[in-house]
Structures are given as C-alpha cells and as structure tokens.
N, C-alpha and C positions, 0 to 999 in steps of 0.2 A: 787907220785905227780899226776900221771895220774889216779890213783885209786880215789883220792879225787875229782878230776875234774869230773870223771865219776859219782860218788855218788852225787855230787852237781847238775850235769845236770839232773840226775834221780829225785832228790828231787824237783827241779824246775818244771819238767814236771808234777809230781804228784800234786804240788800246782796249776799249771795252769789248769789241768783237773778238780780239785775240784772247783776252782773259776768259770770255765765255767759252771759247773753244777749248782752252787748256784746263780750266777749273770746272770740274763736274760737281754739281751739288750732291751731297750725301744725305741719306736719311738715317737717323740714329735708330738703334735697336729699340723695339717697343719695351723690352724689359728695362733698359736703361732709362727710358723716359718715364716709365711708371715708378721706378726706384727714386729718381730725382724728384718727381712730383710728390711722392710720399715724404721724403726728407724735408722738402720745402714746406709742405703742409704742417708737419710736426714742429718745425722751427717757428712758423708763424703762430701756431697754437701756443707754444711755450712763451713767446714774446707777449701775446695777448694776455696770458695768464699772469705773467709777471707785472704787466701794466695794471691789471685788476687788483693784484695784491698791493701794489704801491699806492693805488688810489684808496683802497680800503684802509691801509695803515694811516694814510694822511687824514682821512675822514675820522677814523677812530681817535687819532691824536688830537684833532681839533675838538671833538666832542668831549674827550677827557679833560683837555685844557680848559674848555668853557665851563664844564661842571666844577672843576677845581676853583676857577675864578669866582663863580657864583657862591660856592661854599665859603671861600675866603672872605668875600664881601659880606655875606650874611653873618659870619662869625665876627668880623670886625665891627659890624654895626650892633650886634647884640651884646658883645662883651666889652664895649667901650668903657663902661663904668668900672668894670673889673680892672681894665688896663690902667686907667687913671689912678685907681686905688693902689695898684701895685707900684706905680711910678712914685706916688706920694709917699708910700711906705719906704721905698728905697731912699728917697731924699731925706726923710725924717731920720732914717738909720744913719745916713752919712752925717747929718747935723749932730746927732748924739755922739758919734765917734769923734768928731772934731772938738766938740765941747768937752768930752772926757779927756782928750789929749791935752788941751790948752789949760785945763783947771789944775 
C-alpha cells in the first residue's frame, strides 16, 4: 500500500514539473484589470443600493401598516356606539318590512 502511495506521489510530482515547464503564467494588462475592478465595484454598489431600497420599503410598509392598525383600533373603540346604533336601526328596518308584508 505504501509502495503504491509513493509511486502515486512521484508520478504526481513528475506531472507537476512538466506542467510548470509547459504552462507559463501570464499577467493581465493593467487596463483590463482596472476596467474589471471598476465594473465589479459598480455592480456591488448597485446591489447594495437595491438592498437598501428593499429594506426601506419593508420598513415603510411596516410603519404604514402599524399606523393603519392603530387608526382602525382607535376608530373601532370610539365609534362602537354608532356601530351598534346602525345595526339596531338595520334590524328595526327589517322587522318593519316583514310586519308590513305579513299584514
């Protein structure tokens, strides 16, 4: 087992040395690197801006929803008597219609 491992390691080292001799590293043009960096920076800035807008809309929606709930709660508590009066009036109107039809 160790013999196979040793042969594998030697073979891999031979392949690495051949690849190093054949493949020469290249250095990109500075203008290309600068252009790429600028495009990436712009894309990151746009993504951050979109994320801020989404958070802002979420917060604004939450605040508006909360305010509307408070207004609805206050309105329901302050106009309860008016609501019951309206329901009673509606029921009384229904009774009068049924009495007039049956008479």
